[in-house]
C-alpha positions in Angstrom: -0.1 0.0 0.0 1.2 3.2 -0.9 1.2 6.0 1.9 0.8 9.5 0.1 2.4 12.5 1.6 0.1 15.3 2.8 0.1 17.7 -0.2 -1.5 21.0 0.4 -4.9 21.2 -1.4 -3.6 24.3 -3.2 -0.5 22.4 -4.3 -2.1 19.7 -5.8 -2.3 20.9 -9.4 0.2 19.7 -11.7 1.7 22.6 -13.8 4.2 21.9 -16.8 6.8 23.4 -14.7 6.4 21.2 -11.8 6.0 17.9 -14.0 9.4 18.8 -15.5 11.1 18.6 -12.0 9.3 15.3 -11.0 11.0 12.0 -11.1 9.9 9.5 -14.0 9.9 6.0 -15.2 9.6 4.8 -18.5 8.4 1.2 -19.4 8.4 -0.8 -22.8 10.0 2.2 -24.7 10.4 1.7 -28.3 12.8 3.3 -31.1 16.0 4.9 -31.1 17.7 4.3 -27.7 20.0 7.3 -27.8 17.3 9.6 -28.6 15.0 8.2 -26.0 17.9 8.7 -23.4 18.7 12.2 -24.5 15.0 13.2 -24.0 14.6 11.3 -20.8 17.5 13.2 -19.2 16.0 16.4 -19.5 12.8 15.0 -18.1 14.3 13.7 -14.8 13.5 10.1 -15.9 15.4 7.7 -13.5 14.8 4.2 -15.3 14.0 3.2 -18.7 13.1 -0.3 -19.6 13.5 -0.6 -23.4 12.1 -3.3 -25.8 14.9 -4.7 -27.8 16.0 -7.8 -29.8 18.3 -10.1 -28.0 21.0 -9.6 -30.7 20.9 -5.9 -30.2 21.4 -6.0 -26.7 25.6 -5.8 -26.8 25.3 -2.6 -29.1 22.6 -1.0 -27.0 24.5 -1.8 -23.8 27.3 0.5 -24.9 24.7 3.2 -25.4 23.2 2.5 -22.0 26.6 2.8 -20.2 27.1 6.2 -21.6 24.0 7.5 -19.9 23.6 8.7 -16.4 20.0 7.0 -16.6 19.4 3.5 -15.3 18.5 1.2 -18.4 17.0 -2.3 -18.5 16.1 -4.4 -21.7 12.9 -6.4 -22.1 13.7 -8.8 -25.2 11.7 -10.9 -27.8 12.2 -14.5 -26.9 11.2 -16.7 -29.6 12.5 -20.3 -28.5 15.3 -21.9 -26.5 18.2 -20.2 -28.2 16.7 -16.7 -27.2 16.4 -18.0 -23.8 20.0 -19.1 -23.5 21.1 -15.7 -24.7 19.0 -14.1 -21.9 20.3 -16.5 -19.3 24.0 -16.2 -20.4 23.7 -12.2 -21.0 27.2 -10.7 -20.4 25.7 -7.1 -19.9 23.6 -8.0 -16.8 20.9 -5.5 -18.2 18.3 -7.9 -19.7 15.7 -7.8 -16.9 12.6 -9.6 -18.9 11.3 -10.6 -22.2 8.3 -10.7 -24.4 6.5 -14.0 -25.0 4.4 -14.6 -28.1 3.4 -18.2 -27.8 2.2 -20.3 -25.0 5.4 -22.5 -25.3 7.8 -19.5 -25.0 5.9 -18.4 -22.0 6.2 -21.6 -20.4 10.1 -21.8 -21.1 10.5 -18.2 -19.6 8.3 -19.1 -16.5 10.2 -22.3 -15.7 13.6 -20.4 -16.2 12.2 -17.6 -13.7 12.3 -14.8 -16.2 9.6 -12.2 -15.9 7.8 -11.4 -19.2 4.9 -9.9 -20.8 2.8 -11.9 -23.0 1.8 -10.5 -26.8 -1.9 -11.1 -26.6 -5.2 -10.5 -25.5 -6.0 -9.7 -21.8 -7.4 -13.2 -21.4 -4.2 -14.8 -22.7 -2.1 -12.5 -20.8 -3.6 -13.7 -17.7 -3.9 -17.6 -18.7 -0.3 -17.5 -19.8 1.0 -15.9 -16.4 2.4 -12.5 -17.8 4.1 -10.5 -14.9 2.2 -7.4 -15.9 -0.9 -6.8 -18.2 -0.4 -4.4 -21.1 -3.7 -4.0 -22.7 -5.9 -1.5 -21.0 -8.0 -0.8 -23.7 -8.7 -4.4 -24.5 -9.4 -4.9 -20.6 -12.1 -2.1 -20.6 -13.9 -4.2 -23.2 -14.7 -6.7 -20.5 -16.6 -3.9 -18.6 -20.4 -3.9 -18.5 -22.8 -0.9 -17.6 -25.5 -1.9 -15.3 -29.1 -0.4 -15.2 -28.0 1.7 -12.6 -25.2 3.2 -14.7 -22.4 1.4 -12.7 -19.5 0.4 -14.6 -18.6 -3.2 -13.5 -15.7 -5.4 -14.7 -16.3 -9.0 -15.8 -14.3 -11.7 -17.3 -10.5 -11.4 -17.3 -10.8 -7.9 -16.0 -12.3 -9.3 -12.7 -9.3 -11.6 -12.3 -6.8 -8.6 -12.9 -8.5 -6.4 -10.4 -9.0 -9.2 -7.7 -5.3 -10.3 -8.0 -4.1 -6.9 -8.1 -1.9 -7.5 -11.3 0.1 -4.6 -12.7 -1.9 -2.9 -15.4 0.5 -1.0 -17.7 -1.5 1.7 -19.5 0.2 3.0 -22.8 -1.6 6.2 -24.0 0.6 7.1 -26.8 1.1 3.6 -27.9 -2.7 3.0 -27.9 -2.9 6.1 -30.2 -0.6 4.9 -32.7 -2.3 1.5 -32.8 -5.5 3.7 -33.2 -7.1 1.8 -30.1 -8.3 5.4 -29.3 -8.3 8.6 -31.1 -6.9 11.4 -28.5 -5.0 11.2 -25.2 -8.2 12.2 -23.1 -10.0 9.1 -24.3 -7.7 6.8 -22.5 -9.4 5.1 -19.4 -6.3 5.1 -16.9 -8.0 7.6 -14.4 -11.2 5.6 -14.6 -9.0 2.4 -14.0 -7.2 3.8 -11.2 -10.5 5.1 -9.4 -12.0 1.5 -9.7 -9.0 0.2 -7.7 -6.9 -1.5 -10.7 -3.0 -1.5 -10.0 -2.5 1.1 -12.7 0.9 1.9 -14.0 1.9 4.2 -16.9 4.6 3.4 -19.4 5.5 7.2 -19.8 4.3 10.1 -17.7 4.5 12.8 -20.0 3.2 16.2 -19.7 0.7 15.4 -22.6 -0.7 12.4 -20.5 -0.9 14.4 -17.3 -2.8 17.5 -19.2 -5.1 15.1 -20.9 -6.1 13.1 -18.1 -6.1 16.0 -15.4 -4.0 14.2 -13.0 -3.4 15.9 -9.8 0.1 15.4 -7.5 -1.3 12.6 -5.4 -2.4 10.7 -8.2 0.9 11.0 -10.0 2.7 10.0 -6.8 0.8 6.9 -6.6 1.0 6.0 -10.3 4.7 6.4 -10.1 5.0 4.0 -7.2 2.9 1.6 -9.1 5.0 1.9 -12.5 8.2 1.3 -10.3 6.6 -1.9 -8.9 5.5 -3.0 -12.3 8.9 -2.6 -13.7 11.2 -5.9 -14.0 14.0 -4.4 -11.8 14.7 -6.6 -8.7 13.2 -5.7 -5.5 16.4 -4.2 -3.9 16.9 -1.9 -6.7 13.3 -0.8 -6.7 13.5 -0.2 -2.9 16.9 1.9 -3.6 15.1 4.1 -6.3 12.1 4.8 -4.1 14.3 5.5 -0.9 16.9 7.5 -2.9 15.1 9.3 -5.7 11.2 9.3 -5.2 10.8 10.0 -1.6 13.2 12.7 -1.4 12.0 14.3 -4.2 8.6 14.6 -3.1 9.5 15.2 0.6 11.4 18.5 -0.8 8.3 19.4 -2.7 6.0 19.0 0.4 8.5 21.0 2.6 9.0 23.8 0.0 5.1 24.2 -0.2 4.6 24.2 3.6 7.2 26.8 3.9 5.6 29.0 1.2 2.3 28.5 2.9 3.6 29.5 6.2 5.3 32.6 5.0 2.2 33.7 3.0 0.9 37.3 4.2 -2.5 35.4 5.4 -0.3 33.4 7.6 2.1 36.0 8.8 -1.3 38.2 9.9 -2.8 35.2 11.6 0.5 34.8 13.6 0.5 38.4 14.4 -3.1 38.8 15.7 -3.2 39.3 19.4 -5.1 36.8 21.7 -8.6 37.5 22.2 -9.4 38.8 25.8 -12.5 39.7 27.7 -13.3 42.8 29.5 -14.5 42.6 33.0 -18.2 43.2 32.1 -18.0 40.1 29.9 -16.2 38.1 32.5 -19.1 38.8 35.0 -21.4 36.8 33.0 -19.1 33.7 33.1 -19.7 31.1 35.7 -16.3 30.5 37.7 -17.4 26.7 38.5 -17.7 26.2 34.8 -14.2 27.6 34.1 -12.8 25.5 37.0 -14.4 22.5 35.4 -12.8 23.2 32.1 -9.5 23.8 33.6 -9.6 27.3 32.6 -7.9 30.2 34.5 -8.8 34.0 34.4 -5.3 34.6 33.2 -6.2 32.4 30.1 -8.9 34.8 29.4 -6.5 38.0 29.7 -7.8 38.7 33.1 -6.2 38.4 36.4 
């Protein structure tokens, strides 16, 4: 369970300037790794989990080593030969795999390699994927009751009840024409329903389109870290050394700003309320004694 810091109500809005300073995680990134890492550095991304072919890992590892950002690779696995390459990975940067068939899923599972499954939500559940990656497909299992209540059915119920990580990929879903615009993505709905929602890349566009607030961002960031294929100790280190200090600093800065505001200073400078003798005469001394209040407390001796 994620314990959210006490963000002041007036500081819950995520402005583009604030978003730019917050720690981020990218899962299942695609494309040119050099470009991704260059952009990620300017966005305070602390970890990138990149999709790659097994044969490309040595070359990509050289690119990763030149970056200050932590990188892991999730590689396509097509059979025993790829599995052997994964197990013998000399770079130590392969953190998981993608399975496309039940047979490969079984190979990876028996080798204790975390993996995602390229298939429907039901197939991902049946073949024991470590995280679910089709949020749009999952929503197709929802039903609307006569009372206008949205309820999950089928595989969506299993994902919810088992608290399986559900990786939302808004930009990828637009690319695959599963949705038309970013605001159509159901990640906020899924989060509100109790799904264990993670986000592949918390960009400013995603935050603006979904109108996320800072407490939601904090929770989704934690979920995304836990949905990654990093070892537990590494996840704990990132949480304790990067995420928590960043948000603690944010809370402290907001608290300091609030306490130094003109309204706060005026309140602090206001003199205590005191009673004049005529007002005190109407007060029952026995009642004051019962409440533990002295005349001095009321500004009277």
